[in-house]
C-alpha positions in Angstrom: 0.0 0.0 0.0 1.3 3.5 -0.9 0.3 7.0 0.0 -0.9 7.6 -3.6 -4.5 7.5 -4.5 -5.6 4.1 -5.6 -6.0 3.5 -9.4 -8.1 1.2 -11.5 -6.1 -0.6 -14.2 -8.4 -1.4 -17.2 -6.6 -4.2 -19.0 -7.9 -5.5 -22.3 -7.5 -9.1 -23.3 -5.0 -10.1 -26.0 -6.0 -10.6 -29.7 -8.9 -13.0 -29.9 -8.8 -15.9 -32.3 -11.6 -14.7 -34.5 -11.7 -13.3 -38.0 -11.6 -9.6 -38.7 -14.9 -7.8 -39.0 -16.8 -10.3 -36.8 -19.0 -9.1 -33.9 -17.8 -10.9 -30.8 -19.0 -9.0 -27.7 -20.2 -11.8 -25.4 -19.1 -14.6 -27.8 -16.7 -16.7 -25.8 -13.5 -17.1 -27.9 -9.9 -17.9 -27.0 -7.2 -15.4 -27.3 -3.8 -15.9 -29.0 -1.7 -17.6 -26.4 1.6 -16.0 -27.4 0.1 -12.5 -27.3 -1.6 -13.4 -24.0 1.7 -14.4 -22.3 3.4 -11.3 -23.6 0.6 -9.1 -22.2 0.8 -10.9 -18.9 4.6 -10.4 -18.7 4.3 -6.7 -19.4 1.4 -6.3 -17.0 3.3 -8.2 -14.3 6.3 -5.8 -14.6 4.0 -2.7 -14.5 1.7 -3.6 -11.6 2.4 -2.7 -8.0 3.3 -5.6 -5.7 0.0 -5.4 -3.9 -3.2 -5.0 -5.9 -6.5 -6.8 -6.3 -7.1 -8.5 -9.7 -10.6 -9.4 -11.1 -11.4 -10.6 -14.6 -14.3 -11.2 -17.0 -15.4 -14.8 -17.1 -15.0 -14.9 -20.9 -12.1 -17.1 -22.0 -10.0 -14.4 -23.6 -9.8 -12.6 -20.3 -9.6 -15.7 -18.1 -6.5 -16.8 -20.1 -4.8 -13.5 -19.4 -5.7 -13.7 -15.7 -4.4 -17.2 -15.5 -1.1 -16.2 -17.2 -0.7 -13.3 -14.8 -1.5 -15.5 -11.8 1.4 -17.7 -12.8 3.8 -14.8 -12.5 2.6 -13.2 -9.2 3.0 -14.4 -5.7 -0.1 -12.6 -4.4 -3.7 -13.8 -4.3 -5.1 -15.1 -7.6 -7.5 -13.1 -9.6 -11.3 -13.4 -9.0 -13.9 -13.8 -11.7 -16.6 -11.1 -11.9 -19.4 -11.5 -14.4 -20.0 -7.7 -14.3 -16.8 -7.2 -16.3 -18.1 -9.1 -19.4 -18.3 -7.3 -22.7 -21.6 -6.1 -24.1 -24.1 -8.8 -25.2 -24.8 -8.3 -28.9 -27.5 -11.0 -28.9 -28.2 -12.5 -32.4 -25.4 -10.4 -33.9 -22.7 -12.5 -32.0 -20.5 -14.3 -34.4 -21.9 -12.5 -37.5 -19.9 -10.2 -39.7 -20.7 -6.5 -39.3 -21.4 -6.5 -43.0 -24.0 -9.2 -42.7 -25.6 -7.4 -39.7 -26.1 -4.5 -42.1 -26.1 -0.7 -42.0 -29.8 -0.5 -41.2 -29.6 -2.6 -38.0 -26.4 -0.9 -36.9 -27.9 2.5 -37.7 -31.0 1.8 -35.5 -28.6 0.9 -32.6 -26.5 4.0 -33.1 -29.6 6.2 -33.2 -30.5 5.1 -29.7 -27.3 3.8 -28.2 -28.5 3.9 -24.6 -31.8 2.0 -24.9 -31.6 -0.1 -28.1 -30.6 -3.7 -27.5 -28.3 -4.6 -30.4 -29.3 -8.0 -31.9 -31.8 -8.3 -29.0 -28.9 -8.4 -26.5 -27.9 -5.7 -24.0 -28.5 -2.0 -24.3 -25.7 0.3 -23.2 -27.8 1.6 -20.3 -27.9 -1.9 -18.8 -24.2 -2.4 -19.3 -23.5 0.9 -17.6 -25.6 -0.2 -14.6 -23.7 -3.5 -14.1 -20.3 -1.8 -14.6 -21.2 0.9 -12.2 -22.1 -1.7 -9.6 -18.6 -3.2 -9.9 -17.0 0.3 -10.0 -18.8 1.4 -6.8 -17.7 -1.8 -5.0 -14.1 -1.3 -6.2 -14.1 2.3 -5.0 -15.4 1.3 -1.6 -12.8 -1.4 -1.1 -10.0 0.8 -2.4 -11.0 3.5 0.1 -10.6 0.9 2.9 -7.4 -0.8 1.9 -5.7 1.8 -0.4 -4.8 -0.8 -3.0 -5.0 -0.5 -6.8 -7.7 -2.6 -8.5 -7.0 -4.4 -11.8 -9.8 -5.4 -14.2 -8.9 -7.8 -17.0 -11.7 -7.0 -19.3 -12.9 -5.7 -22.6 -13.0 -2.4 -24.6 -16.6 -1.8 -23.8 -16.1 -2.0 -20.1 -13.1 0.3 -20.3 -15.3 2.9 -22.1 -18.1 2.5 -19.5 -15.7 3.1 -16.6 -14.4 6.3 -18.2 -18.0 7.5 -18.9 -19.1 6.7 -15.4 -16.2 8.5 -13.8 -16.8 11.6 -16.0 -20.6 11.7 -16.3 -22.2 9.3 -13.8 -24.9 6.9 -14.8 -26.7 9.2 -17.2 -26.5 7.3 -20.5 -24.7 9.0 -23.4 -26.1 10.1 -26.7 -24.4 8.3 -29.6 -22.3 11.4 -30.5 -21.0 11.5 -26.9 -19.7 7.9 -26.8 -16.1 8.6 -27.8 -14.0 7.3 -24.9 -10.8 5.5 -25.9 -10.2 1.8 -25.2 -6.8 0.2 -24.6 -5.4 -1.8 -27.5 -5.6 -5.6 -27.2 -3.1 -6.7 -24.6 -2.7 -3.2 -23.2 -4.2 -1.2 -20.4 -5.0 2.3 -19.2 -5.2 3.6 -15.6 -7.8 5.8 -14.1 -7.9 7.4 -10.6 -10.2 5.6 -8.3 -11.8 8.3 -6.2 -13.7 7.3 -3.1 -17.3 6.3 -3.6 
């Protein structure tokens, strides 16, 4: 534990083993193992000695968590279903071209409430990520440790939105937060809840 304010590390899984242009939000696919081990090694070197690690249950994140667990002498990571990527329903596993501009346009027109492919609207995703974020903030306020989430691009974007704007869902033109590249991470301050 240090005197610095705790941080939340938003770590994105390594390159998934799926073709380019395929919708794979909640689709459970493996990640490239070489890229996963390289990401785990880099993350291990960057992380503080004491931190709490949680991961999405999807295989591409669980693989990175397992590789990181093998390098650390601290407690293993814990699975948290709230850290899953958005559920794209019937769009999962389809090419974005096959989904089509009309369906994608309807989603983009009402990003907060429209359930893409009958899956999960952004407002619902924000609610579940906010529940995890509030818990992380409360625990960090007590123990002062950084939190590490091995997760997905959508969750990283949700966290940034929530810290900047709260739970008010964004309009489509406001949804511009960056996401870490695959196998990379970004850090955000974890202010008390």
